[in-house]
N, C-alpha and C positions, 0 to 999 in steps of 0.2 A: 557439433564440438561434445565431448563426453561431459557431463557436468562437474567432476571434480578438476577440469582445466579452464574452467570459468572462474569469474569473479566469486562466487559461492564458495568456492575452496576458501576463501579468506573470511568469511563470514565470521565475527568475534566470537558468536554464542554459537550456533551450529555449522560447522566448516563442513563442506560438503568433500569428504575424502575417498569417495566413491560415487560411481554412476549408478552402482548396482542398486536397485528400488529395495529389494528385500533387505540388502546390508545399512541402507539409509533409516528403513523403518526401525530395526535392531539397533540403530546408535541413539534412537530418542529415548532409550530406556525402559522401553516397553517390555513386557513377559514374552518369552520365547513365542515367536509365531507359529500358529498351527502349519501342518502340513498341507491344508488343504488350501491356502491362499493362493490363490494365481494372480501375478503380477503380468498382465499382459502386454505385447510390445504394438506400437503403434504410431506411423510415421505419416499418417495422411488422415483429412476426415473421413475418407471411406474405410478404411482401416479399424477407424475409430467406431464407426457405425457397424462394421463386421463385428467387432468386439462385442458390442452392447445387443446385436440380434441371437449370439450364441449363447448368450448367457440364461442359464436355466434359471427356473423360478425359485428355487432354493437357494441361490447364491446371492449374498447381500453386496449391491455392486458399489463401490465408491471411488472416486478420482477426481478429476478435475472439471471447472466448468463447461468444457467442450465434450468432456465423456458425459456429463449430465444431459446435456444438451441433445447427445447422440442415443441417450435411455430414454429421454421424452418423446423424440422423433419414433424410435422405436413403439412407444404407446400409444401415440397419438400423432401421425406424422402431420396431421392438419392445422394442429395445436403450435407447432414450433416454427418462428420466424424470426430467426435471429437480425435482426436490424437492430443498430446502435440508435440512440437518440441524441439528437444535437444537444451542445451544451448550452444553456439558457444564456442569450443575449443581453446586454445592457449594463449599465454602469453599477457594479454591486462590490462592495467591500469583499475581497477574496484574498485569502490568507493559504498560500502552499506550503505545506509542511512535507518537507522530503527526508525521511528518517532511515533510508536506505542506504548501504553502504555498497549496493552493485555499482558497478563501475559504469554503465550506460547511464544509470540515474546521475551519476554525478556529473559526467558530459554533458546532459541534457539541461539541467540548472546552469553549467557555464555557459551554453550555447544561448539559454535565455537570458542570461546577464548581461552577453554583449550585445544583445538587441533590444535592449534597455531595460528588462524587468530586473526591478528594485529586490538584491538579495541580501539577506542578513548571514552571515556566515557565524555559525557558534563553533568558538575554538575549543576542543576537549581538554585545553590545559586551562581555559580560564571558566570556571563554571560556579564560583561563589555567587553570594547574593547580590553583591553588586555589579557583577560584571551580566547576571541573569537579566538583571532588571534595565541595563545599558541598553543589552539586545532588544527586550521588551520596547523599550522607548525608540529605538529605530524603526522596529516593525511597524510601531504606531505611527510615527511619522510618516513611514512610506504609503499607509493606508490612508493616511489623510489627505495626503497630498498627490499621488499616485491612483488611489482605490484598489491597489493590490501589493502583494508582497510575498516573496519567498522565502523559506525560514531552510537552511541546511546545514550539515556537519563540516566543518573546514579540515583539510587536510594538515598533517598525518593525522591521522587515528590513534588512539589507546588501543592495542589488545587486550583480550580478555573478557570473560562473561559480566565480572563486578564493574568493569571500566564503561562497558557496551550499556549494561542497566542505568547506571549512573547519568552517561551522556543522553539515554533516551528519557530519563526525568527531569534532567536538565532543559531539555527540549519540550517537553509538555508544560513545565513551571513557566516556560517563554510565551508559549500560547495562552496559557491562563493568564498570566498577566496582562497580553495585550488584549485578550476578550475582556479584561475588568474595565480598560480605556476605549476599547471600540467595539461598538457593534457588529460583529461581524456576519455576513451575511452567506457567504460561502466560505467554509473550511473545508478543503482539500488536504486528505493526510496519505503519504505513501509509505508501506511498511506496515505489517499488521503488528507488528509488538509496539510500534510505533502509534498506530493508531489506539490500539488498546490505553495505553500510557496516558494521551491526550484526552479521550474521550472519559478515562476516569477522573483525570485532575478536573475537567469541565463539568463533572455531574451528568453527563448524557449517558443516559442507559438502556431509552425505549426507540427504535427508529422505523420508519416506514418508508420500504424502497419506492421510489419515484420514477427512475428511470436507469437504464444502462446505458453509458456513455460509450463504452467501449467492452469487449470480452473482459470480465472480472474486474470492472470500473463502475461501481454502484453510486447513484445518488441518491440520497435519502433525505426526507424530512426529519427533525428531533423533535420527537414528542416533548410538550411541556418546554420547548423553547422556538416558537413558531415562527422567528425573525431569520434563523440559520438554518442551512442547510449543509449536509457532510457527504463528500464522496470521498469514497476510501479505495485502496488498490493495493494489491501483492508489489513489492520492489520490482520485480523482474518485467513487470506487463507495462505498456505504453499508456500513457496519458493521450487523451486527444490534443492535438495540435492548438484549438481554442482554449484549453484550460491554461497554455502558457502564456500567450499571446494576447488575450483578448483584452 
């Protein structure tokens, strides 16, 4: 399905109005792209490896994690073993923060809720200080009784970049208030902008990758905060099942 026909077309800050990669890059406000840029098409792992193999030494490669894997395989085939690491078992205080507006992500939260996972929804229309404290209190209660909780954005959302930024900051404040009351052991954040807002609020700035739970889903220790591990992923990527239901 073309990108501009997916849920990314409704992104409040960076709506995908086209599926053309060059046009998407120009929409970011960057200077005009040089004519020498090459946006390759690949619909399979084999095609991706072919793209990496034919790139000349004077080309600067850029792309997805899958492309980086193909690039490493080109350089040292024996060093690449893309095997996901299982999520650590055991009872740990786990907070999942879903900041993505991606439709599949919202549906996954709903499914997790139906299966018994405690979910605290933040209303886009109730983000004052008293409301944020009530959200945090609900999350703390879930963590103390269930050992886990999911924070997500309720529907309907408010459109516009300023509203999206304000909602993201509200989510980060809820996480900060929660972390003050409960010693989190696993913090799992979906969405790059949300992850940045949350880590900035918590004062997390240095990380050590520990394992890759799935492609693009990286679990890290937080330097200076030995008791907590942070796992992040882009909004459109899949979390391993055990993160939702363990």
